Backbone as CSV, one residue per row, in Angstrom:
resi,resn,N_x,N_y,N_z,CA_x,CA_y,CA_z,C_x,C_y,C_z
1,UNK,-17.346,144.991,155.855,-18.921,144.815,155.993,-19.988,143.130,156.733
2,UNK,-20.556,143.131,157.243,-21.082,141.545,157.650,-22.667,141.538,157.174
3,UNK,-22.768,140.007,156.718,-23.914,140.096,156.044,-24.681,139.421,156.962
4,UNK,-26.303,139.227,156.417,-27.299,138.756,157.512,-27.285,139.462,159.213
5,UNK,-27.194,140.670,158.831,-27.720,141.097,160.274,-26.472,140.767,161.138
6,UNK,-25.187,140.013,161.030,-24.310,139.724,162.126,-23.771,140.888,162.420
7,UNK,-22.840,141.313,163.551,-22.646,142.318,164.318,-21.153,141.619,164.399
8,UNK,-19.830,142.386,164.368,-18.867,142.086,165.168,-19.252,142.166,166.120
9,UNK,-18.624,141.118,166.919,-18.664,141.831,168.948,-17.219,141.751,169.083
10,UNK,-17.277,143.211,169.514,-15.989,143.735,170.615,-15.777,143.846,172.040
11,UNK,-14.794,143.246,172.556,-14.291,142.858,174.004,-14.350,143.952,174.776
12,UNK,-15.113,144.479,174.976,-14.062,145.817,176.514,-12.834,146.000,177.335
13,UNK,-11.669,146.186,177.107,-11.152,146.113,177.364,-10.694,146.997,178.726
14,UNK,-10.585,146.503,180.486,-10.733,147.850,181.115,-9.618,147.816,181.979
15,UNK,-8.872,148.914,182.758,-8.007,149.110,183.197,-8.384,149.562,184.940
16,UNK,-7.490,148.886,186.307,-8.360,149.863,187.595,-7.143,150.645,187.913
17,UNK,-7.387,151.463,188.113,-6.554,152.931,188.841,-6.642,153.161,190.066
18,UNK,-6.142,152.426,191.163,-6.120,152.761,192.746,-5.293,153.718,193.079
19,UNK,-5.885,154.672,193.916,-5.093,155.564,194.558,-5.419,155.563,195.878
20,UNK,-3.939,156.031,196.753,-3.481,156.140,198.294,-3.758,157.795,198.072
21,UNK,-4.567,157.997,199.440,-3.989,159.029,199.728,-4.117,159.295,201.145
22,UNK,-3.648,160.707,201.085,-3.315,161.172,202.560,-4.581,161.594,203.644
23,UNK,-5.265,161.154,204.273,-6.752,161.880,204.729,-6.641,163.323,205.614
24,UNK,-5.592,163.279,205.750,-5.158,164.938,206.409,-5.376,165.972,205.499
25,UNK,-4.182,165.861,204.655,-3.776,166.756,203.943,-4.916,165.964,202.465
26,UNK,-5.413,165.409,201.805,-6.627,165.105,200.946,-4.549,164.991,199.430
27,UNK,-3.687,164.522,200.010,-2.840,164.419,198.992,-2.882,163.242,198.264
28,UNK,-2.597,162.862,197.306,-2.471,161.584,196.466,-1.495,160.887,196.938
29,UNK,-0.543,159.888,197.362,0.365,159.634,197.961,1.083,158.626,196.800
30,UNK,-0.058,158.034,196.302,0.038,156.486,195.355,-0.731,156.227,194.077
31,UNK,0.107,155.669,193.590,-1.058,155.548,192.021,-0.480,153.978,191.676
32,UNK,-1.522,152.991,191.216,-1.123,152.042,190.452,-1.889,151.711,189.365
33,UNK,-1.503,151.563,188.252,-3.080,151.327,187.653,-1.947,149.620,186.895
34,UNK,-3.522,149.437,186.826,-3.757,147.290,186.130,-4.898,146.809,185.632
35,UNK,-4.515,146.239,184.930,-5.575,145.449,184.652,-6.602,145.102,185.089
36,UNK,-7.703,144.144,184.699,-8.604,144.125,185.038,-8.973,142.907,185.808
37,UNK,-7.982,142.558,185.652,-8.396,140.803,186.303,-7.460,140.478,187.744
38,UNK,-6.200,142.126,188.236,-5.632,141.889,189.420,-6.533,142.374,190.188
39,UNK,-6.320,141.551,191.221,-7.865,142.079,192.560,-6.623,142.775,193.613
40,UNK,-7.459,143.829,193.991,-7.551,144.755,195.240,-6.518,144.191,196.533
41,UNK,-6.911,143.184,196.682,-5.677,143.003,197.825,-4.641,142.834,197.728
42,UNK,-4.089,142.076,196.900,-2.499,141.886,196.026,-1.604,142.953,195.606
43,UNK,-2.547,144.258,195.331,-2.191,145.812,195.440,-2.192,146.552,196.546
44,UNK,-2.827,146.236,197.011,-2.573,147.295,199.109,-1.502,147.323,199.673
45,UNK,-0.604,145.697,199.675,1.153,146.614,200.608,1.791,147.045,199.123
46,UNK,1.116,147.535,198.170,2.404,148.565,197.230,1.890,150.065,197.479
47,UNK,0.529,149.520,197.832,-0.178,151.050,198.173,0.313,151.824,199.252
48,UNK,0.881,150.973,200.066,0.893,151.771,201.644,2.614,152.082,201.684
49,UNK,3.403,151.316,200.675,4.292,150.941,200.816,4.896,153.131,201.301
C-alpha cells in the first residue's frame, strides 16, 4: 500500500493484430501479431506472401 495519496503507475502494453483476407470469399488468409512498436508498413510484405 502506498501512502500520501500516491498511486502506482501501471503502463499498459499493447499488441497489434493484422489480418489479411480474401475480398472475394471473406476468408482470413494471413494473421500477424506484433508488439505496439512495430509499424504497419514492415508487416505488409509478410501478409501478402
